[in-house]
Each structure stands twice: as C-alpha cells, then as structure tokens.
C-alpha positions in Angstrom: 61.9 88.7 134.1 63.6 92.2 132.9 66.7 91.1 134.7 66.9 87.7 133.2 66.4 89.1 129.7 69.3 91.7 130.2 71.8 89.0 131.7 70.6 86.7 128.4 71.3 89.8 126.1 74.7 90.5 127.8 75.6 86.7 127.6 74.8 86.7 123.8 76.7 90.0 123.3 79.9 88.5 125.0 79.8 85.4 122.9 79.4 87.3 119.8 82.2 89.4 120.9 84.3 86.3 121.4 83.5 84.7 118.2 84.5 88.2 116.3 87.8 88.6 118.4 88.7 85.2 119.5 88.8 83.7 116.1 91.2 86.0 114.3 93.9 84.8 112.1 96.5 85.7 114.6 95.0 83.7 117.1 94.6 80.2 115.1 93.0 77.2 116.6 95.6 74.1 116.3 94.7 70.2 116.3 93.9 69.1 119.5 91.6 71.9 120.5 94.2 74.1 121.8 94.9 77.7 121.0 98.2 78.5 119.5 100.1 81.4 120.9 100.1 84.6 118.7 103.5 85.5 117.4 104.6 88.9 118.5 106.6 90.8 116.2 109.4 92.6 117.6 110.6 95.6 115.8 113.8 97.5 116.7 112.7 100.2 114.3 113.1 103.8 115.6 114.2 102.5 119.1 117.1 104.2 121.0 119.3 102.2 123.6 122.2 103.1 125.9 124.9 100.3 126.4 125.3 99.2 130.1 128.4 97.3 129.3 129.3 93.8 128.3 127.9 90.7 129.9 129.4 87.2 130.8 126.7 85.1 129.6 127.9 82.2 132.0 128.3 84.3 135.0 126.3 87.0 134.5 128.9 89.7 135.5 128.5 92.9 133.8 131.6 94.9 132.8 130.5 98.5 132.4 131.9 100.4 129.2 134.3 103.4 130.1 134.0 106.2 130.5 130.9 105.3 132.7 129.8 108.9 133.4 129.2 109.6 129.5 125.6 110.1 128.9 126.0 110.2 125.2 128.6 107.6 125.0 127.7 103.9 123.6 124.1 104.7 122.2 122.6 102.9 119.2 119.3 104.0 117.4 117.7 101.8 114.9 116.1 104.0 112.2 114.6 101.9 109.9 114.2 98.1 109.4 117.7 98.0 108.1 119.7 100.9 109.1 121.1 102.0 112.5 123.5 104.6 114.0 124.9 105.8 117.3 127.8 107.5 119.2 130.6 105.3 120.8 132.8 107.3 123.0 134.1 109.9 120.7 133.1 108.6 117.2 129.4 108.5 115.7 128.9 105.1 113.6 126.1 104.0 111.4 125.3 100.6 109.3 122.8 98.3 108.2 121.4 95.3 110.0 119.0 92.3 109.4 117.2 90.9 112.5 115.1 87.4 112.1 112.4 87.7 114.8 111.8 84.1 114.7 115.3 82.7 115.0 116.9 85.7 116.8 119.5 86.1 114.5 121.1 89.4 113.5 123.7 90.3 111.2 125.4 93.7 111.1 127.0 95.0 107.9 128.8 98.1 106.8 129.7 99.6 109.9 131.4 102.8 109.3 132.7 105.3 111.7 134.2 108.8 112.2 137.9 108.7 112.9 138.6 110.6 116.3 140.8 109.1 118.7 139.6 107.4 121.7 141.0 106.7 125.1 138.8 103.9 126.7 136.5 101.2 125.6 135.3 102.6 122.0 137.3 100.1 120.1 136.2 97.1 121.9 132.4 98.2 121.7 132.9 98.8 117.9 134.5 95.4 117.3 131.8 93.8 119.4 129.1 95.2 117.4 130.7 94.2 114.1 130.5 90.5 115.4 126.9 90.5 116.8 125.1 87.1 115.4 122.0 87.3 117.8 119.5 89.7 119.4 117.1 89.4 122.3 114.6 91.9 123.9 113.1 91.4 127.2 112.1 93.8 129.9 113.4 97.1 128.0 116.9 95.2 127.6 118.4 94.6 124.4 121.0 91.7 124.4 123.4 91.7 121.4 125.4 88.5 121.3 128.8 88.7 119.6 130.2 85.4 120.8 128.8 82.6 122.6 129.7 83.8 126.0 129.3 87.4 125.8 127.0 90.0 124.8 126.3 93.8 124.7 123.8 94.8 127.2 121.6 97.9 126.4 119.0 99.7 128.3 115.9 101.2 126.4 116.1 105.0 126.0 113.2 106.1 123.9 111.1 105.5 121.0 112.0 108.3 118.4 110.1 108.3 115.2 112.1 110.9 113.1 
C-alpha cells in the first residue's frame, strides 16, 4: 500500500511539474493540438570568432585567408547588440551591425579601420565584411554571406563579457 501511495504522489508531482513548466509562454499550444517549437534567440553579443576563410557556397570549397599562420589575424568580436571590432592582417577595425535573428539578415555599417599597409588578403576580408547581408550560426560556426555564392566562415573562439 505504501509503495502504491508513493507512486501516486510521484505521478501527481510529475503532472504538476509538467503543468507549471510545460505551459509556459515560450512553448505555446497551437491550433490542432500540437506544440509550437520555441524560438531560440541567437545573440552574437560578447562572442569572438576567427575566420577560417571564404567558402564557395555552391561547391563548399574553402579558400583560406593569408597569412594562414597568424593567430591574431582575421578575428571579429561582437561587443554589444550593435558594435563589433577585430583585427584583420595588420589593421584593427570596428563598426556597427544589425542582426535580425528571425530572417538571418545582417547589415554592417560604419566599418572603420587603421591604415597600416597589408600584403595578403586583408583588403578582400574587409570588403567582404562591408558587403555582409546575412548571418547563420550552426555548430560553433559563423557564416557571414557577402554575396549569394560566397561567405566568410568563422570558428567560435570565446565568449568574453568585458
């Protein structure tokens, strides 16, 4: 009898927990009796990324940015919901961005940089950033599309709230 009572109490607690957690506003019931997937907000705020290179979206071929052996080159850090900065090859840069998580659209504006000479792919990298129009994040990879056929591919480095 005591075992049955414990099972009934445990089942009632589970049902109560389901009612409290399962019916939250971020998990609404939709017409037809199904549950709508909650929308997960993606934030770039305080994340740091390092470019792996430029990917041809049609073929999947990655072209690495030169110099390849530079750990500090081609990094980007999103400081707040609207500002970012980073290091290209020899120059640092900063600017503002708008990112709509629902449509994946991104707009970069006011990109400014220091003016030290560069020898490799810095100019290509910075012009590609200026033309970014969409953003996708998946499996610790950031894809910044600058035209329909190519995107800058970044690997996640760190989360730095400073």
